[in-house]
Structure formats: C-alpha cells, structure tokens
N, C-alpha and C positions, 0 to 999 in steps of 0.2 A: 196666437200661440197657446194652445190648451195645455202644453207641457208644464207651464208655470203653475197652473192650478193643481195639477196632479202632484207636482213636486212639493208644493206647500202642504197638501194633505199628507203625503208620505212623511215629510219632516215633522209634522204635528204628531203623527203616530210614533215616529222614532223618539221624539222628545218625551212623549207619554210613557213609552216603554223604558226609557232611561230613568225617568223619575220613579217609576214603579219598582225598578230593580236597584235603585240607589247607585246608579252609575255616576262616575265623575265626569266622563266625557265619552262621546262616540268617536271611534276611530274609522269605522268603515260601514257602509250600508251596501248590501248586495241585493240587487233587484233582478227578477226574472221578467223580461219584457218580450212579448210575442212579436214576431216580425210583421204580423198583420194587425197589430194593436193600435195603429195610427200614431204611435209615439215615434218621433224622429230622435234617434239617440243623441246626436250632436246638440240639438236644441234642449233635450232633457238634461244633458250634462251641464250645459251653460246655465240653465235655470237652477239646477241643483247648486252649482258653485256660487250663484248669486244669493239664493235663498238660505243656504246653510249659515251664512254670516248673521242671520237674523234669528237664529235658534238659541236655545239655552245650552244644549249639550253637543250639538253637531257642527259647531262653527269651523272645525278643522277636518271634518269627516271626508273620507275618500268615497267615491261612488264607483261600484263595480256593477256593470250591466251584463247579464247573461242573456243573449238573444235566443229565444225559443223558436225553432222552426215551425212554420205553419204547415199543418198536416190536415188533409181532408179525407173523409171516409165516403165511399160510394155505396149506397144501399142497393144499387143495381147489381154490382158484381162482388161486393165485399172487399175490394182493394182499397188501400190508402195511397195517397200521393202528395207530392209537394204542392201546396196551395199557390205559392207565388209563381210557379211555372205554368199551371194549368187552370187556375181559378175554379169556377164551379163545374166545369165540364171534365168528367173523368177521362183520363188519357187511355185507360184500359178498355172501356166499353162505350164511351161517348155519352153516357147518361149524365143528366143534370140533377138527378136525385141524390144530392150529396150534402154533407154538412161538415163544418169545421170541427176538428178534434182538438187541436192545440194551435197556439200561435197568436191568440188575441188577449192573453193575460198580461196584467201588470201587477206583480206581487213582490212584497218585501220578503226576500228569502232568508236573510241573515243580517244581524247587527253585531258588529264587534265593538266592545266597549272597554273602558278602564274602570275597574272597581277597586277602590282603595289605591294601593300602589302597584297593583298587578293588572296586566292586560288579560281580558277574558273575552269569550265569545258567548252570546246568548244562546247559541245552538241553532242548527239548521232548522228552518221552519218555525222557530219560536214565535216570531211575529210574521205571520204570513197571510195577512188579510188582503183581499183584492182591493185595489184602490182605483178602479175605473169608475 
C-alpha cells in the first residue's frame, strides 16, 4: 500500500507549514488527487486517519479529497477525451499519439488551521507541492 508513504509525506509537509505559520492546529487538509494517479481514495483516507494521530498539528484534521478527472490530448486531431474511458486510443480519430493532460496529480490544495483563538485558512494553493 503506497498510500501510507504518500500520506506520511503529505502530513510532514502539513506539519512544516503549520510550524512555519505558527498555527495551533490543523483543522482540514484538502487534496487534489487525479483519478489515474494510482491513489485509491479509501486506502488514502484510512492511511491519513491512522497517520494524523502521529503528527504535531494535524491529529484531529479532516481530509477532503477532490478527485481530478483524467483528460488526454490527441496530437492527431487536437481533441481531448476522458482517459478512464478510452485509455491511450483517441475515440475521435483512433490515433495512439496521445498524452495525459490531467488526472495523475497528488497535490496539497489547501490547509485550514487555527491561529491563536481564530480559525483561518492558509489560502488556496498556499501549500501546493506535488507529493508523488
């Protein structure tokens, strides 16, 4: 289960960001996960819930996962299509001269935290390093 290794890396980055911005605790971590990223959402969530208990700031954090659709571009005809339905073969022209546009990413999109006595949000994309 490679999800655990990725979760550990994500939570390390979340804890580092919390320390850097003097957060008291992390409330929520929002992830963008591509549907062809090899991440199994249920396993990722289970690993997150286990690993968060071993962090400094994210022990009670909620995980939100936004699943990003896999989209492929065909250089033969210039069309895009849903990757999970058609794979590498373009449904418009039959070409295999294609490449993935989106859907393989694993990104920390947002971290919501408590600073002092107030809840705050670090801002969309503030910590957005790819963690693959």
